[in-house]
C-alpha positions, -999 to +999 in steps of 0.1 A: -272-490-394-267-459-418-252-428-406-253-401-428-229-367-415-225-333-431-230-346-466-219-324-492-214-329-529-200-302-557-201-306-591-179-282-615-205-267-642-198-259-677-195-224-672-166-228-650-186-224-615-196-250-590-234-261-582-234-281-550-258-310-553-258-318-518-257-296-493-248-303-457-272-332-457-273-352-421-297-382-414-296-420-397-317-447-404-320-475-378-319-513-383-351-525-394-364-492-403-378-481-440-367-444-447-381-422-476-361-401-494-381-373-512-382-341-536-383-328-570-362-342-594-325-321-592-330-324-554-300-345-548-317-376-542-300-398-563-266-383-558-268-393-521-276-429-527-247-431-551-223-416-528-239-438-500-233-468-520-197-460-526-205-453-566-187-419-559-170-398-535-185-372-514-170-336-510-169-337-477-183-350-449-187-390-435-211-418-445-212-449-420-229-483-434-235-513-408-201-496-388-182-493-419-169-455-431-178-454-470-145-437-479-120-453-455-137-487-458-153-488-492-158-521-497-169-536-463-191-508-465-204-523-502-207-556-492-230-545-463-252-529-493-276-541-521-284-513-544-313-510-570-321-488-593-351-483-618-325-486-642-303-513-631-286-530-659-288-567-664-265-592-687-290-594-717-278-631-729-279-648-690-311-660-677-321-648-642-308-679-627-274-677-646-270-640-636-279-650-603-255-676-597-225-654-611-236-625-591-236-653-561-197-666-571-188-627-569-195-620-535-176-655-526-210-676-515-210-712-516-222-731-547-249-750-524-257-717-507-255-703-540-284-725-553-308-725-521-305-689-520-317-684-559-344-708-550-358-689-523-359-656-540-370-672-574-402-682-550-402-651-528-405-627-564-427-655-583-398-660-610-407-693-619-423-686-654-390-666-666-359-679-648-347-698-675-357-670-702-326-651-717-330-613-694-328-594-731-365-609-735-380-598-706-408-576-694-395-544-676-415-559-644-394-590-649-364-575-654-372-556-619-379-584-599-343-601-618-326-570-600-341-569-569-331-609-568-293-597-574-294-572-552-307-597-521-286-626-536-257-620-503-288-606-482-271-573-473-286-555-442-282-527-459-310-516-491-306-484-512-332-486-538-338-456-561-369-454-578-376-491-576-412-491-590-410-467-616-429-477-650-442-512-632-479-527-639-496-526-607-492-561-600-455-562-599-457-528-582-476-542-553-451-576-551-423-553-549-440-529-522-445-560-501-411-570-504-398-541-488-421-543-460-413-579-454-373-570-458-385-540-432-397-567-408-367-588-414-346-565-397-333-548-429-322-509-426-339-499-463-335-458-482-365-460-506-362-427-532-397-423-549-417-399-569-447-421-555-457-398-530-487-422-519-466-451-520-440-435-499-470-428-470-479-462-467-445-478-466-422-453-446-416-449-409-397-416-416-392-392-445-361-371-453-375-342-479-345-328-498-350-290-518-323-279-540-297-301-520-307-295-486-328-317-463-351-292-453-371-318-427-370-352-414-393-367-393-423-391-388-455-384-407-472-379-379-447-350-366-445-332-403-484-334-407-484-317-374-457-291-379-470-280-417-508-282-412-513-302-439-520-342-445-503-354-479-468-356-483-472-336-515-489-308-496-464-308-466-435-310-489-448-273-509-460-259-473-420-266-456-403-258-487-411-224-486-388-195-472-412-188-447-416-227-438-398-241-408-371-260-412-372-293-388-348-318-372-344-352-371-355-364-339-340-397-341-310-385-359-287-387-322-257-363-316-233-356-343-205-387-346-226-410-334-225-445-346-250-468-370 
């Protein structure tokens, strides 16, 4: 469903040079898989996810989303994606129900289907107490639930989640993690970037560890533990990003040029 091959993104620097924010990154995420893209600030996570979502273009390399090449068929690839960040903006003067109706129309959905889908999402994300309040007056957790509903209004097959639980209270955090698990169980392909490694350990089937723009490891937790001799993801990352640490290949990536 998501196939990334030799992805490179170069930005110019203020000194007139260049910085490789993403450096020859390759990985594959299958249907129904929750893949954690992890690393410290500046590792290239958000840049990678923005390229995958079609918000910015890669310098080189290829990305296929649900069979669509992001560079050659960006609109079709975007229609297959629900994209969510911790800072996703909302129209402050609209209520969540009005906002979801608006985005349903943007996706070309039938009005009756929009109403049914909104009712489903309001139930699922427990939005009844604030569905008719203006977004500008909602709490952080309520805004994030509204943003999740907006990303899901067209029921896309691929979800790209960049720090979806950042700054949330315990109850909303748990609700969103349960939502991610449920969407994976429904067959959604999910890319999750988070600094909360304990969360990632409990929810992801596989992990990609980014360091200075490069993918230094990509595998299941069991295999990463065996390769590093460490148990926790934070310790695994520190062990593998050292100069003498091993660089692992993605056993699930398949041969170059493979299809999602």
